[in-house]
N, C-alpha and C positions, 0 to 999 in steps of 0.2 A: 903452949902450942907453938908450932914452927910452921912458917909458910914458905913454900917455893915460889909463889907468885904474890905480888903485892895485891892486897884486897881493895877492891873498888866498892864504895858504898852502894853503887848502882849495880844491880845484877842484870842489867839490860844488855851488857855487852858479854860475849862468850869469854870464859877464863878458866884457868885450871888452878885449883886449890889443893894444897897438901897440908895435912895435919898429922901430928904424931900423938898417939893415944898415950896420956899420962897415966891412966889407971885410977884417977880420983874423980872421974866424971860422974859418979854416982850410979852408973849402970854400964853393963858391958854390951848392951844392944847397940848395934851399928847406927841405927836412926837416932837413938838418944845421945850417943857420944857426939854425932855429927851436930845435933841441935845445940850442944854445949859450946862446941867450937866455931860454929857457923851461924851466929845469930841473925845475920842479915839474910839468911835463907829461911823461909817458913818451913814448918815440919812437913806440911803437905808437899811443898816443892822438893824437900829432901827426899821424901818417900818416893815421889815420882822419878827422881833422878836415879835412885837405887833401883827401881823397877825397870827402868829404861836401860840399865846396864852402863850407867855413867859413873859408877863408883868402884873403886879397885882397892884391895886391901893387901899389902906386902908386909911379911913378917921381917924382923929387924935384919936378918941376914941378906935378904933380898933388897930391902929398902936402901942399904948402903949404895947401891948402884944408882947414880944420879940419872933421873929421868931426863934432865936437860942434855945429857950426853947420848941421847938416843936409845935408851933402853925401853924395851917393851913392856907395857903394863901387863901385870898378871890378869888372869881371867876376871871378868866383872863379878861382884857379889850382888846378887838380885834379891837377897832376902833381907828385909829391914831389921829382922830379929837376930841376924848373924851376930855371934859374940866375938868382939875383938878383945885384944890383950894389950897390956902396957908395952909400949915399944913398937907396936904396929903402925905402919904408915898409911893413911888413908888418902887417896887421890880422888879428887871430884872434878870431872870435866862438866863445867856448867855452860851449856849452850845459851845463845842469845834468847831472852825472854820472848814469849809469844806476844805479839802486838795486843794490847787490850781490846782493840776495836777492829775486827777483821774488815778488809775492804772488799768491795764488790769486784768480781771478776767475770768476764764475758765467757762463761762456760755454758755450753748447750745443755738444756734441760728437756727431757721428755715429759712434758706436762700432760697429765691424764685429766685432771680436773682443776678449776681455779674459780673462786669467787672472791667477794670482799673479805671473807672470813678465813679461808684456808686454801691451801694448795696442795694438790696430790702429784707426786712425781714417780716416774718409773726409773729407779736409780741404776746406773750401769756398774759393772764391776770396776774395781779400781778406784772409785770414788769414795773418799773419806767423808763422813758426815759433817764433822765440825772441827775446827782448828785444835791441834794438840801438839805436843813435842814431837818433832820429826815431820809434822804435816801442818805447818803454819799457814799454808796457803793452798789454793787448788782444791777446796772442799765443797761440799754441797752448800754449806752456809755462805761461802763466798759467791756462789752462783745465785743463791736465793736473794742475797743482798742486792746484787745487780739487777735482778729480775723485778723484785718487789719494791726496791727502794727502801725507804724508812718505815714501811707499813708493818714490818714484822714484828711479833710480840717480843717485848724485852724481858719477859718473866725468866726466860731460860738463861739470862745472863748475857754479857756482851759477847761472849765467844760462842753462844749457842742460841741466838735469836730465833725464835719460832719452832725450836726443836722440842718435840714431845716424846719421841722414840727414835731408836737408832737401828741401823743395819750394820753388820761387819763391812769392812772395806770391800772385800770380794764377794759379798752376797748381793745379788741383784733383786730388784723388785720394788714394791709399792710402799711409799713413805708419804705421810701427811705432815705438813708443817703449819702453824698458826700464824695468821697475819695480824691478829690483834689480841690484846690481854684476855678479853672475855672468851675468845675461842681457845686460847691456850689453856686457861683454868678448866673449860669443859673438856677438852681432848685429853688433858692430863689426868682428869678424874676417870675418864673412860678407860685409859690405859692402866691406871692404877687398880681398876676393878677387873681388869683382864677379861671382860665379857662375862663374868659370873652372873651379874644381875642386869647387864645392859646389852646394848646391840653390837659392841665391839666384836669383831672377829679377824683373826690374823691367820692366814693360810699359807703354807710353804710347800714347794715341791722339792723333794730330796732324792737324789740318786745315791743310793747306799749299797755297800758291799753286802753280798749274801741275800738270802730270803728268809724273812721271819717265818716262824713255824705256825703262825696263825694269821688270819687276814687283817685283824686290826688289834689294837692294844693301847696301853697307857704306860709311860715311864714316870713314876712318881719317886724322885730321888733328890735330895737336897744338893745344892751346888754352892760351892765355895772356892776361894783362891786355892790353886795347887800348892801343896806345902813346901815344894822345892822349886818347881819352875814357875816363877811368880807371874809370868806373862800368860800362863794358862789357867783354866778353871778345871775343877774336878768334882766329882760326886764325893761329898764328905758329910759325915753325921753332923758337923759343925755348921754346915751351910744353911742357906735359906730354902724355903720351900720352893720346889720346881716341878712343874707337871706339863708333860708333853703327851698329846694324843696323836696316834698315827694310824694309818691304814694303807694297805698295800693296793697301789693303782695298777701296777704291771710288774711282771717278772721277766728277767732276761737270762737266757741260757748262755753258758760258755761254749767253748769248742767241743767239750765232751758231751754236750747235750744236757748238762746239769745246771741248775740255777746258780748264777755267779753274781747277779746284782738285782736290785728292785728299785722301782720308782715309788716313793712313799709320799703320801699327802699327810703334812703334820699341822696340827693346830695347838697353839700356845695357851695355857691356862695361868702362866706366870711369864715373867719377862726377865730372865736372868742372862747375864753376858754369856755368849757361846752357847745358849741352852740346848738348841737342837743338836749342835755338833757334839756336845758332851754327852747328852742323853743317848743319842744313837750310837756313839762309841761305847758307852757304858752297856748297852744293849747287845753289843757284839756286831753291829751293823754301822760302822763308821761311814761318814760321807766319802764318796769317790773324790779323789783330788784333793783331800784334807791332809796336808802334810804335818799338821799340828797334832790332831787327834787320831789319825788313821795311818801313820807311817808304816806300821808293821804289816799292813795289808797290801803293801806295794807288790809283793810276789804274785797276789792274785791277778794282776794285770796280765800275767803269762796264760791265763785261762780265757782271756778276751780274743776274739778274732782280729785280724789285722786292722780292719777300719775302726773298730771300737778302741783298740789300743792307741791308734793315731789320734782319735778324737780325744781321748783322756790326756795324753801326753800334751795336746795342744791347749787343753783347758786351762792349766796353770792356777787352779783355784778350787775351793770346795764347791761341790755341785749342789748349791742350795739357791732357791729362788723364792722370794715372797710374791706369790702370785695373787693372793686374795687379801683384800682389806675392806671391812665394813665398818661404818661409824654411824653415830647419830649427829646430824647436823648441829653445831653448837648454837645457832641462832633459830633455825625453823624447826627442829626437832625431827626432820625427815631422815629416814634410814637411807643412807647412801652406801653403795656396794660397787666395787671395782675389781676387775681381774686383768692380770697382766700375762700375756703369752710368754712361753719360754723364750729366753733370749737365743740369739743365733748359736752360741757355743753349746749351750745345753741341748738345744734342738738337734745339733749335729751329733752330739753324744747319744741321745735317745734314738736317733735314726740308725746310728752305727751299731748300737747294742741290740736293737731289734733285728738288724741283718745277720746277726750271728746265731740266731735261733734255729 
């Protein structure tokens, strides 16, 4: 092994590591080769660095150019199963490790309900749920720690106290967090059951491109990590069961008088990463504003009226809102149900879409 940076036994400081593949590591997989050469980094840490685009592979002819002299790294390799060859140079940019214990931050919360056992908030767009690489602070967890003090459940781990489910960064709407371990166990069991036998209900409002050819339906398709774009999910036979129920709430016409978009109400029977976004795209009706799963639908914006197009351009996120949450209270057994109105940006989109009819 060769290093271009001295290795520090502590991975708490950001550093750049460079290793040259010898060919006798026992496997050609990128993640396994790195595990051999970088024992101070756990396998899960290495995998997360690969998926985050922090690992680069250069062939011998390219690797001769010294990075120290200002050469630009090749494109990152985001597939842990990528096969490297003897002589390849692997560069790892290791950012500072996330603090083991997030700190409380004075971040405003829209609190819908709170008691000694749980807290329900209406999450705004742009708020990450818990600390992770690239989002070490400014998260919902930091806000909850500041608001609740030390009362949050610790079952979720030091980086995820009280967290029993998540919403994507740019998905708005209702979330519940546990304030003690008993509540955490109860809520986690309810979310694991996905409402099949219990009171749990999760409802989403989604603005999607096009109009389904029937008033309601179900997407039952397994979801797994995308085979090439590892930051994405995809419908794959190798995936885990994923079921989304939907119904049309409203149809919106374009400038030609034909349906161009629809407001769908979705309910989840499972809880996979990006589930609604992946399932609706799979069904041919990706979310408006979703640059990950619906970029090929951008040309449809030409069918919108001026105000609707302006509202969509200003949205800057997927048009998805968690409007409904129902649970069984972990202590009293009472069925609690909350609804959150559309946030301002989606309300503007809805109004503008309706105006083009």
